[in-house]
Short mmCIF file of the C-alpha atoms (twelve columns), coordinates in Angstrom:
data_MODEL
# 
_entry.id   MODEL 
# 
loop_
_atom_site.group_PDB 
_atom_site.id 
_atom_site.type_symbol 
_atom_site.label_atom_id 
_atom_site.label_alt_id 
_atom_site.label_comp_id 
_atom_site.label_asym_id 
_atom_site.label_seq_id 
_atom_site.Cartn_x 
_atom_site.Cartn_y 
_atom_site.Cartn_z 
_atom_site.pdbx_PDB_model_num 
ATOM 1   C CA . MET A 1   3.560   20.796  -1.288  1 
ATOM 2   C CA . ASP A 2   2.450   23.880  1.348   1 
ATOM 3   C CA . ALA A 3   4.243   21.249  4.890   1 
ATOM 4   C CA . GLY A 4   1.259   23.073  6.540   1 
ATOM 5   C CA . LYS A 5   -1.889  21.098  3.951   1 
ATOM 6   C CA . LEU A 6   -4.373  17.934  5.938   1 
ATOM 7   C CA . ILE A 7   -5.245  16.921  2.137   1 
ATOM 8   C CA . CYS A 8   -4.248  16.999  -1.532  1 
ATOM 9   C CA . TRP A 9   -4.427  15.820  -4.587  1 
ATOM 10  C CA . PHE A 10  -1.676  13.432  -6.290  1 
ATOM 11  C CA . ASP A 11  -0.670  15.695  -8.912  1 
ATOM 12  C CA . GLU A 12  -0.266  17.700  -6.150  1 
ATOM 13  C CA . LEU A 13  2.062   15.901  -5.360  1 
ATOM 14  C CA . SER A 14  6.072   14.634  -5.867  1 
ATOM 15  C CA . GLN A 15  8.379   12.580  -4.409  1 
ATOM 16  C CA . GLY A 16  10.150  16.078  -2.622  1 
ATOM 17  C CA . ASP A 17  6.688   15.244  0.260   1 
ATOM 18  C CA . ASN A 18  7.946   12.064  1.250   1 
ATOM 19  C CA . GLU A 19  8.257   13.992  5.002   1 
ATOM 20  C CA . LEU A 20  5.222   15.842  4.440   1 
ATOM 21  C CA . VAL A 21  2.678   12.943  3.557   1 
ATOM 22  C CA . GLY A 22  4.333   9.745   3.407   1 
ATOM 23  C CA . LYS A 23  6.420   8.230   1.002   1 
ATOM 24  C CA . LYS A 24  3.343   5.794   -0.836  1 
ATOM 25  C CA . CYS A 25  1.169   8.970   -1.778  1 
ATOM 26  C CA . ALA A 26  4.652   10.867  -3.299  1 
ATOM 27  C CA . ASN A 27  5.460   8.457   -5.216  1 
ATOM 28  C CA . LEU A 28  2.230   8.325   -6.552  1 
ATOM 29  C CA . GLY A 29  1.897   11.775  -7.057  1 
ATOM 30  C CA . GLU A 30  5.265   11.711  -8.099  1 
ATOM 31  C CA . LEU A 31  4.447   8.107   -10.712 1 
ATOM 32  C CA . THR A 32  0.552   11.065  -11.296 1 
ATOM 33  C CA . ARG A 33  2.848   14.030  -12.958 1 
ATOM 34  C CA . ALA A 34  5.178   12.368  -14.663 1 
ATOM 35  C CA . GLY A 35  1.763   10.570  -17.252 1 
ATOM 36  C CA . PHE A 36  1.927   7.079   -15.535 1 
ATOM 37  C CA . GLN A 37  -1.355  5.450   -15.609 1 
ATOM 38  C CA . VAL A 38  -2.361  5.679   -11.061 1 
ATOM 39  C CA . PRO A 39  -5.218  5.665   -10.086 1 
ATOM 40  C CA . PRO A 40  -6.845  9.001   -8.783  1 
ATOM 41  C CA . GLY A 41  -6.519  9.953   -5.376  1 
ATOM 42  C CA . PHE A 42  -5.837  12.258  -2.521  1 
ATOM 43  C CA . ALA A 43  -3.594  12.385  0.857   1 
ATOM 44  C CA . LEU A 44  -3.284  12.973  3.905   1 
ATOM 45  C CA . SER A 45  -0.600  14.381  5.886   1 
ATOM 46  C CA . LEU A 46  1.189   13.693  8.614   1 
ATOM 47  C CA . GLU A 47  0.330   16.657  9.697   1 
ATOM 48  C CA . ALA A 48  -3.621  15.351  9.051   1 
ATOM 49  C CA . TYR A 49  -2.543  12.451  11.962  1 
ATOM 50  C CA . LYS A 50  -1.486  15.390  14.382  1 
ATOM 51  C CA . LYS A 51  -4.148  17.233  14.355  1 
ATOM 52  C CA . PHE A 52  -6.819  14.528  14.378  1 
ATOM 53  C CA . LEU A 53  -4.588  12.977  17.813  1 
ATOM 54  C CA . THR A 54  -4.624  16.574  19.134  1 
ATOM 55  C CA . ASP A 55  -7.389  18.161  18.639  1 
ATOM 56  C CA . THR A 56  -9.279  15.212  20.073  1 
ATOM 57  C CA . GLY A 57  -7.563  14.737  23.323  1 
ATOM 58  C CA . ALA A 58  -6.081  11.404  22.328  1 
ATOM 59  C CA . ILE A 59  -3.119  11.965  22.038  1 
ATOM 60  C CA . GLU A 60  -2.620  12.782  25.763  1 
ATOM 61  C CA . GLU A 61  -4.676  9.836   26.693  1 
ATOM 62  C CA . ILE A 62  -2.129  7.557   24.627  1 
ATOM 63  C CA . ARG A 63  0.718   9.441   26.753  1 
ATOM 64  C CA . ARG A 64  -0.956  8.250   29.901  1 
ATOM 65  C CA . CYS A 65  -1.994  4.606   28.693  1 
ATOM 66  C CA . PHE A 66  2.671   4.240   28.197  1 
ATOM 67  C CA . THR A 67  3.628   6.338   31.190  1 
ATOM 68  C CA . ALA A 68  4.271   3.131   33.345  1 
ATOM 69  C CA . PHE A 69  4.233   0.961   30.178  1 
ATOM 70  C CA . ASP A 70  7.595   -2.044  30.054  1 
ATOM 71  C CA . ALA A 71  8.139   -4.468  28.787  1 
ATOM 72  C CA . ASP A 72  11.056  -5.883  26.788  1 
ATOM 73  C CA . PRO A 73  10.266  -6.548  22.628  1 
ATOM 74  C CA . ASP A 74  12.666  -9.616  22.580  1 
ATOM 75  C CA . ASN A 75  10.970  -11.408 25.641  1 
ATOM 76  C CA . PRO A 76  8.198   -13.536 23.973  1 
ATOM 77  C CA . LYS A 77  6.385   -14.169 27.579  1 
ATOM 78  C CA . GLU A 78  6.276   -10.276 27.599  1 
ATOM 79  C CA . LEU A 79  4.927   -9.587  24.273  1 
ATOM 80  C CA . PRO A 80  1.280   -9.608  25.235  1 
ATOM 81  C CA . LYS A 81  1.390   -6.734  27.453  1 
ATOM 82  C CA . PHE A 82  2.484   -5.091  23.852  1 
ATOM 83  C CA . GLN A 83  -1.105  -6.736  22.080  1 
ATOM 84  C CA . GLU A 84  -2.978  -5.890  25.506  1 
ATOM 85  C CA . ALA A 85  -1.592  -1.901  24.951  1 
ATOM 86  C CA . SER A 86  -2.116  -2.110  21.911  1 
ATOM 87  C CA . ARG A 87  -6.101  -2.972  21.979  1 
ATOM 88  C CA . THR A 88  -6.136  -0.364  25.158  1 
ATOM 89  C CA . VAL A 89  -4.909  2.344   22.928  1 
ATOM 90  C CA . ARG A 90  -6.560  1.316   18.945  1 
ATOM 91  C CA . GLY A 91  -9.910  0.973   21.398  1 
ATOM 92  C CA . LEU A 92  -9.914  5.075   21.992  1 
ATOM 93  C CA . ILE A 93  -8.667  6.600   19.138  1 
ATOM 94  C CA . GLU A 94  -10.982 4.606   17.487  1 
ATOM 95  C CA . SER A 95  -13.962 5.507   19.321  1 
ATOM 96  C CA . LYS A 96  -12.652 9.911   18.539  1 
ATOM 97  C CA . ALA A 97  -14.851 11.359  15.976  1 
ATOM 98  C CA . MET A 98  -12.675 13.193  13.562  1 
ATOM 99  C CA . PRO A 99  -12.368 16.809  14.055  1 
ATOM 100 C CA . GLU A 100 -15.389 18.916  11.964  1 
ATOM 101 C CA . ASN A 101 -13.589 20.568  9.882   1 
ATOM 102 C CA . MET A 102 -11.144 17.922  9.022   1 
ATOM 103 C CA . GLU A 103 -14.282 15.982  8.713   1 
ATOM 104 C CA . HIS A 104 -15.764 18.621  6.290   1 
ATOM 105 C CA . THR A 105 -12.604 18.757  4.103   1 
ATOM 106 C CA . VAL A 106 -12.160 15.028  3.208   1 
ATOM 107 C CA . ALA A 107 -16.073 14.302  2.807   1 
ATOM 108 C CA . GLN A 108 -14.909 17.475  -0.396  1 
ATOM 109 C CA . TYR A 109 -12.478 15.299  -1.736  1 
ATOM 110 C CA . TYR A 110 -14.546 12.332  -1.700  1 
ATOM 111 C CA . ASP A 111 -16.933 14.221  -3.087  1 
ATOM 112 C CA . GLU A 112 -14.827 15.928  -6.130  1 
ATOM 113 C CA . LEU A 113 -13.256 12.166  -6.289  1 
ATOM 114 C CA . CYS A 114 -16.662 10.732  -7.505  1 
ATOM 115 C CA . GLN A 115 -16.832 13.224  -9.517  1 
ATOM 116 C CA . LYS A 116 -14.125 13.235  -10.689 1 
ATOM 117 C CA . THR A 117 -14.840 9.229   -11.992 1 
ATOM 118 C CA . GLY A 118 -18.435 9.677   -12.832 1 
ATOM 119 C CA . ILE A 119 -19.316 7.102   -9.851  1 
ATOM 120 C CA . LYS A 120 -21.374 7.533   -6.673  1 
ATOM 121 C CA . ASP A 121 -19.763 6.630   -3.173  1 
ATOM 122 C CA . ILE A 122 -16.909 5.470   -5.205  1 
ATOM 123 C CA . PRO A 123 -15.293 2.835   -3.750  1 
ATOM 124 C CA . VAL A 124 -11.466 3.189   -1.812  1 
ATOM 125 C CA . ALA A 125 -8.563  1.421   -0.606  1 
ATOM 126 C CA . THR A 126 -7.069  3.461   2.961   1 
ATOM 127 C CA . ARG A 127 -4.170  2.512   2.322   1 
ATOM 128 C CA . SER A 128 -1.111  3.482   4.962   1 
ATOM 129 C CA . ALA A 129 1.854   5.806   4.110   1 
ATOM 130 C CA . GLY A 130 5.431   5.826   6.539   1 
ATOM 131 C CA . ALA A 131 7.518   9.010   5.634   1 
ATOM 132 C CA . THR A 132 9.723   5.466   6.290   1 
ATOM 133 C CA . SER A 133 9.512   2.615   4.945   1 
ATOM 134 C CA . HIS A 134 8.077   -0.334  6.810   1 
ATOM 135 C CA . PRO A 135 5.935   -2.025  4.242   1 
ATOM 136 C CA . GLY A 136 3.886   -4.146  5.861   1 
ATOM 137 C CA . GLN A 137 3.679   -2.666  9.184   1 
ATOM 138 C CA . TYR A 138 0.633   -0.759  9.000   1 
ATOM 139 C CA . GLU A 139 -2.795  -1.800  7.653   1 
ATOM 140 C CA . THR A 140 -4.505  -0.907  4.580   1 
ATOM 141 C CA . TYR A 141 -8.574  -1.296  4.346   1 
ATOM 142 C CA . LEU A 142 -10.013 -2.386  0.828   1 
ATOM 143 C CA . TYR A 143 -13.496 -1.558  -1.236  1 
ATOM 144 C CA . ILE A 144 -14.815 1.186   1.505   1 
ATOM 145 C CA . LYS A 145 -17.848 3.616   0.357   1 
ATOM 146 C CA . GLY A 146 -19.435 6.472   1.276   1 
ATOM 147 C CA . LYS A 147 -18.046 9.198   3.776   1 
ATOM 148 C CA . PRO A 148 -19.133 8.092   7.091   1 
ATOM 149 C CA . ASP A 149 -16.981 4.460   6.070   1 
ATOM 150 C CA . VAL A 150 -14.046 6.378   4.852   1 
ATOM 151 C CA . MET A 151 -14.244 8.649   7.201   1 
ATOM 152 C CA . LYS A 152 -14.309 5.642   10.160  1 
ATOM 153 C CA . ASN A 153 -11.276 3.975   7.750   1 
ATOM 154 C CA . ILE A 154 -9.022  7.142   7.758   1 
ATOM 155 C CA . ILE A 155 -8.944  6.986   11.743  1 
ATOM 156 C CA . LYS A 156 -8.217  3.006   11.376  1 
ATOM 157 C CA . VAL A 157 -5.080  3.633   9.732   1 
ATOM 158 C CA . TRP A 158 -4.118  6.225   11.801  1 
ATOM 159 C CA . SER A 159 -4.656  3.524   15.072  1 
ATOM 160 C CA . SER A 160 -2.621  0.605   12.871  1 
ATOM 161 C CA . THR A 161 0.679   2.831   13.681  1 
ATOM 162 C CA . PHE A 162 -0.640  1.410   17.484  1 
ATOM 163 C CA . ASN A 163 -1.247  -1.852  16.209  1 
ATOM 164 C CA . PRO A 164 1.455   -4.613  18.507  1 
ATOM 165 C CA . ARG A 165 3.483   -5.458  15.334  1 
ATOM 166 C CA . SER A 166 4.822   -1.257  15.008  1 
ATOM 167 C CA . LEU A 167 4.839   -0.351  18.592  1 
ATOM 168 C CA . ILE A 168 7.396   -4.188  18.876  1 
ATOM 169 C CA . ALA A 169 9.339   -2.469  16.217  1 
ATOM 170 C CA . ARG A 170 9.615   0.998   17.575  1 
ATOM 171 C CA . ALA A 171 10.571  -0.228  21.818  1 
ATOM 172 C CA . ARG A 172 13.490  -2.224  19.531  1 
ATOM 173 C CA . LYS A 173 14.717  0.857   18.029  1 
ATOM 174 C CA . GLY A 174 14.453  2.650   21.266  1 
ATOM 175 C CA . LEU A 175 11.307  4.689   19.707  1 
ATOM 176 C CA . PRO A 176 9.540   6.706   21.743  1 
ATOM 177 C CA . LEU A 177 6.187   4.615   21.540  1 
ATOM 178 C CA . ASP A 178 3.312   7.444   21.963  1 
ATOM 179 C CA . TYR A 179 3.608   8.638   18.355  1 
ATOM 180 C CA . ASP A 180 4.600   8.004   14.305  1 
ATOM 181 C CA . PRO A 181 2.576   9.798   12.352  1 
ATOM 182 C CA . ILE A 182 1.798   8.322   8.941   1 
ATOM 183 C CA . GLY A 183 0.529   9.722   6.307   1 
ATOM 184 C CA . VAL A 184 -3.166  7.932   4.503   1 
ATOM 185 C CA . ALA A 185 -3.382  7.275   0.498   1 
ATOM 186 C CA . VAL A 186 -7.280  7.848   -0.041  1 
ATOM 187 C CA . VAL A 187 -7.202  6.056   -3.560  1 
ATOM 188 C CA . LYS A 188 -9.406  4.832   -6.082  1 
ATOM 189 C CA . MET A 189 -10.049 1.026   -6.108  1 
ATOM 190 C CA . VAL A 190 -8.961  -0.726  -8.825  1 
ATOM 191 C CA . ASN A 191 -11.717 -3.519  -10.367 1 
ATOM 192 C CA . ALA A 192 -8.659  -6.352  -10.573 1 
ATOM 193 C CA . ARG A 193 -8.914  -9.682  -12.857 1 
ATOM 194 C CA . ALA A 194 -4.982  -9.494  -11.800 1 
ATOM 195 C CA . ALA A 195 -2.242  -8.487  -10.048 1 
ATOM 196 C CA . GLY A 196 0.736   -8.373  -8.435  1 
ATOM 197 C CA . ILE A 197 4.996   -6.917  -8.455  1 
ATOM 198 C CA . MET A 198 7.664   -6.426  -10.046 1 
ATOM 199 C CA . PHE A 199 11.331  -5.916  -9.735  1 
ATOM 200 C CA . THR A 200 13.465  -3.956  -12.480 1 
ATOM 201 C CA . ALA A 201 16.642  -5.642  -11.380 1 
ATOM 202 C CA . GLU A 202 17.128  -9.152  -10.216 1 
ATOM 203 C CA . PRO A 203 16.490  -8.564  -6.358  1 
ATOM 204 C CA . THR A 204 18.706  -11.945 -5.718  1 
ATOM 205 C CA . THR A 205 22.113  -10.816 -7.961  1 
ATOM 206 C CA . GLY A 206 21.541  -7.215  -8.762  1 
ATOM 207 C CA . ASP A 207 20.953  -8.151  -12.139 1 
ATOM 208 C CA . SER A 208 20.056  -4.646  -13.977 1 
ATOM 209 C CA . SER A 209 19.253  -6.804  -17.492 1 
ATOM 210 C CA . LYS A 210 16.336  -8.404  -16.521 1 
ATOM 211 C CA . ILE A 211 13.089  -7.504  -15.076 1 
ATOM 212 C CA . ILE A 212 10.971  -9.898  -12.571 1 
ATOM 213 C CA . ILE A 213 7.353   -10.068 -12.644 1 
ATOM 214 C CA . GLU A 214 5.077   -12.176 -10.521 1 
ATOM 215 C CA . GLY A 215 1.061   -11.897 -10.956 1 
ATOM 216 C CA . ASN A 216 -2.027  -14.469 -9.323  1 
ATOM 217 C CA . TRP A 217 -5.685  -13.541 -10.524 1 
ATOM 218 C CA . GLY A 218 -7.617  -11.395 -8.965  1 
ATOM 219 C CA . LEU A 219 -5.933  -8.224  -6.257  1 
ATOM 220 C CA . GLY A 220 -2.990  -7.883  -5.455  1 
ATOM 221 C CA . GLU A 221 -3.196  -8.200  -1.549  1 
ATOM 222 C CA . SER A 222 -2.839  -12.594 -2.826  1 
ATOM 223 C CA . ALA A 223 0.281   -11.821 -4.676  1 
ATOM 224 C CA . VAL A 224 1.664   -9.319  -2.621  1 
ATOM 225 C CA . SER A 225 1.522   -11.010 0.775   1 
ATOM 226 C CA . GLY A 226 2.508   -14.803 -0.047  1 
ATOM 227 C CA . ALA A 227 -0.654  -15.891 0.329   1 
ATOM 228 C CA . VAL A 228 -0.332  -18.164 -3.045  1 
ATOM 229 C CA . ASN A 229 2.471   -19.181 -5.156  1 
ATOM 230 C CA . PRO A 230 2.017   -16.252 -7.983  1 
ATOM 231 C CA . ASP A 231 2.578   -17.100 -12.212 1 
ATOM 232 C CA . SER A 232 6.105   -15.543 -12.812 1 
ATOM 233 C CA . TRP A 233 8.829   -14.293 -15.610 1 
ATOM 234 C CA . VAL A 234 11.952  -12.992 -16.577 1 
ATOM 235 C CA . VAL A 235 12.042  -9.771  -19.333 1 
ATOM 236 C CA . ASP A 236 15.094  -8.993  -20.746 1 
ATOM 237 C CA . LYS A 237 14.701  -5.470  -19.883 1 
ATOM 238 C CA . ASN A 238 16.008  -4.092  -23.774 1 
ATOM 239 C CA . LYS A 239 14.959  -6.911  -26.050 1 
ATOM 240 C CA . PHE A 240 11.177  -6.607  -24.151 1 
ATOM 241 C CA . GLU A 241 11.469  -10.778 -24.486 1 
ATOM 242 C CA . ILE A 242 10.568  -12.956 -22.345 1 
ATOM 243 C CA . ILE A 243 13.545  -15.252 -21.098 1 
ATOM 244 C CA . GLU A 244 11.443  -17.501 -18.254 1 
ATOM 245 C CA . ARG A 245 8.133   -18.352 -17.224 1 
ATOM 246 C CA . LYS A 246 7.063   -20.344 -14.611 1 
ATOM 247 C CA . LEU A 247 2.726   -20.948 -14.035 1 
ATOM 248 C CA . SER A 248 2.096   -22.280 -10.729 1 
ATOM 249 C CA . ALA A 249 -1.784  -23.688 -9.599  1 
ATOM 250 C CA . LYS A 250 -3.200  -20.299 -8.196  1 
ATOM 251 C CA . LEU A 251 -6.079  -22.090 -5.511  1 
ATOM 252 C CA . VAL A 252 -7.465  -18.285 -4.103  1 
ATOM 253 C CA . GLU A 253 -7.356  -15.066 -5.511  1 
ATOM 254 C CA . HIS A 254 -8.508  -12.355 -3.530  1 
ATOM 255 C CA . VAL A 255 -12.371 -10.476 -5.217  1 
ATOM 256 C CA . PHE A 256 -15.069 -8.631  -4.007  1 
ATOM 257 C CA . ASP A 257 -18.331 -9.904  -2.759  1 
ATOM 258 C CA . PRO A 258 -20.909 -7.699  -3.886  1 
ATOM 259 C CA . VAL A 259 -22.953 -9.428  -1.493  1 
ATOM 260 C CA . THR A 260 -20.860 -8.418  1.509   1 
ATOM 261 C CA . CYS A 261 -19.920 -5.804  0.602   1 
ATOM 262 C CA . LYS A 262 -16.257 -7.432  1.588   1 
ATOM 263 C CA . VAL A 263 -12.815 -8.107  -0.167  1 
ATOM 264 C CA . SER A 264 -12.745 -12.132 0.540   1 
ATOM 265 C CA . LYS A 265 -10.637 -15.404 -0.493  1 
ATOM 266 C CA . VAL A 266 -12.315 -17.556 -2.998  1 
ATOM 267 C CA . ASP A 267 -11.040 -20.608 -4.343  1 
ATOM 268 C CA . ILE A 268 -10.643 -19.977 -7.964  1 
ATOM 269 C CA . ALA A 269 -11.821 -21.973 -10.509 1 
ATOM 270 C CA . ALA A 270 -10.173 -25.623 -11.614 1 
ATOM 271 C CA . ASP A 271 -9.844  -24.913 -15.300 1 
ATOM 272 C CA . ARG A 272 -8.212  -20.942 -14.743 1 
ATOM 273 C CA . GLN A 273 -5.778  -22.645 -11.930 1 
ATOM 274 C CA . GLU A 274 -3.120  -23.013 -14.864 1 
ATOM 275 C CA . LEU A 275 -4.135  -20.838 -16.320 1 
ATOM 276 C CA . PRO A 276 -1.283  -17.985 -16.981 1 
ATOM 277 C CA . CYS A 277 -3.228  -15.150 -14.803 1 
ATOM 278 C CA . LEU A 278 -0.942  -12.546 -17.723 1 
ATOM 279 C CA . THR A 279 -0.876  -12.444 -21.394 1 
ATOM 280 C CA . ASP A 280 2.425   -11.989 -23.216 1 
ATOM 281 C CA . GLU A 281 1.318   -8.958  -24.624 1 
ATOM 282 C CA . GLU A 282 0.441   -7.607  -21.043 1 
ATOM 283 C CA . LEU A 283 3.705   -8.832  -19.535 1 
ATOM 284 C CA . VAL A 284 5.688   -7.028  -21.971 1 
ATOM 285 C CA . GLU A 285 3.581   -3.885  -22.006 1 
ATOM 286 C CA . ILE A 286 3.710   -4.059  -18.013 1 
ATOM 287 C CA . ALA A 287 7.735   -4.275  -18.130 1 
ATOM 288 C CA . ARG A 288 7.865   -1.592  -20.503 1 
ATOM 289 C CA . THR A 289 6.629   0.845   -17.699 1 
ATOM 290 C CA . GLY A 290 8.472   -0.738  -15.313 1 
ATOM 291 C CA . ARG A 291 11.475  0.052   -17.155 1 
ATOM 292 C CA . SER A 292 10.057  3.292   -17.383 1 
ATOM 293 C CA . ILE A 293 9.302   4.001   -14.918 1 
ATOM 294 C CA . GLU A 294 12.555  3.114   -13.844 1 
ATOM 295 C CA . GLN A 295 14.035  5.576   -16.117 1 
ATOM 296 C CA . HIS A 296 12.094  8.107   -14.116 1 
ATOM 297 C CA . CYS A 297 13.076  6.999   -10.566 1 
ATOM 298 C CA . ARG A 298 16.648  6.909   -11.473 1 
ATOM 299 C CA . LEU A 299 16.788  3.668   -9.475  1 
ATOM 300 C CA . PRO A 300 15.468  0.298   -9.295  1 
ATOM 301 C CA . GLN A 301 12.023  0.633   -8.182  1 
ATOM 302 C CA . ASP A 302 9.641   -2.254  -6.497  1 
ATOM 303 C CA . ILE A 303 6.321   -2.070  -8.111  1 
ATOM 304 C CA . GLU A 304 2.849   -2.913  -7.279  1 
ATOM 305 C CA . TRP A 305 0.610   -3.471  -10.499 1 
ATOM 306 C CA . ALA A 306 -2.397  -4.540  -11.707 1 
ATOM 307 C CA . ILE A 307 -4.894  -5.073  -15.348 1 
ATOM 308 C CA . ASP A 308 -7.983  -3.080  -14.389 1 
ATOM 309 C CA . SER A 309 -11.059 -4.818  -15.963 1 
ATOM 310 C CA . ASP A 310 -13.045 -1.983  -15.825 1 
ATOM 311 C CA . LEU A 311 -10.559 -0.313  -17.674 1 
ATOM 312 C CA . PRO A 312 -11.409 -1.357  -22.073 1 
ATOM 313 C CA . ALA A 313 -7.552  -0.382  -22.677 1 
ATOM 314 C CA . ASN A 314 -4.978  0.711   -21.235 1 
ATOM 315 C CA . ASN A 315 -5.938  -0.605  -18.645 1 
ATOM 316 C CA . ILE A 316 -2.820  -1.225  -17.011 1 
ATOM 317 C CA . VAL A 317 -1.863  0.197   -13.036 1 
ATOM 318 C CA . ILE A 318 0.882   1.090   -10.816 1 
ATOM 319 C CA . LEU A 319 -0.099  0.629   -7.841  1 
ATOM 320 C CA . GLN A 320 3.016   1.558   -5.659  1 
ATOM 321 C CA . THR A 321 6.080   2.086   -6.495  1 
ATOM 322 C CA . ARG A 322 9.449   2.000   -4.244  1 
ATOM 323 C CA . PRO A 323 13.455  1.623   -4.622  1 
ATOM 324 C CA . GLU A 324 14.157  -2.119  -4.813  1 
ATOM 325 C CA . LYS A 325 16.131  -3.303  -1.540  1 
ATOM 326 C CA . ILE A 326 18.693  -5.997  -4.027  1 
ATOM 327 C CA . ARG A 327 19.523  -9.017  -1.941  1 
ATOM 328 C CA . ILE A 328 22.983  -10.050 -3.374  1 
ATOM 329 C CA . GLU A 329 23.669  -13.337 -3.062  1 
ATOM 330 C CA . LEU A 330 27.617  -13.811 -1.887  1 
ATOM 331 C CA . ARG A 331 29.016  -17.364 -3.141  1 
ATOM 332 C CA . LEU A 332 32.323  -17.581 -1.589  1 
ATOM 333 C CA . ALA A 333 34.454  -20.888 -2.241  1 
ATOM 334 C CA . GLY A 334 33.618  -24.012 0.773   1 
ATOM 335 C CA . PHE A 335 30.793  -22.602 1.758   1 
# 
């Protein structure tokens, strides 16, 4: 990708573009180019973040807000200072309109995404993509439809770099509070019947012969955030046999509400709560996909997946992948 480009399609990206568009966008591009099934979409670069703040004058206003700011991120009594600074800065950022030339380009990409998919005002997610991994630190907005709301929610993702969590994290590392550029992925929403995560090595022991899959009904937010106890399985990576299975009582799911046009958390009907959210055939196919991604990336992977109800066949889609953090447990005699 050209370093000065503000927006590009996923299939123009690869892992080498981490510093230009953020890891999530670069990884989605890498998977798209490698032939894995990824929802279509486009990425706004870190340069777009910089241009928005500069062209709107927001960057100078933000700097003024932090000129006299002083708070200890490790003192609970001073955390309200971060919350107040966050409200102020986010308010001024979200009050800005996207510069006209940038808005025109984003609108062109969104229109082309609608044309590619054959869906008018296609619902998308706007997802943050940091140049370094900060899982859960920035914000995501789901089921965004139409150009005006796409613009507004891209700006809200940029604004989320100034949420209290992000400000406190930067303060603890001694980093500047007034600037933290990220990329944004604008990606087609998946009508997920079930979704979850997969580790291509056992995350607490590093056992590379096993794949761990966790899932829940509906969108993946419930499983990824830990809001529910998901179903979980252990699959042999070489034989693709299911070694262990643990089914949980899945009480809630995140689904799109066509009345409110928002994602809602709803109760799961009693007759579905203890049913597995995946068939054995789906489990094996997800595991095969995970092993293929691991082989392509040459490292164990932490993968988010979904079963897309809108696809009649080959309906497993990959929403994100990143290198897995292996938390090897040391078991010492006498402890």
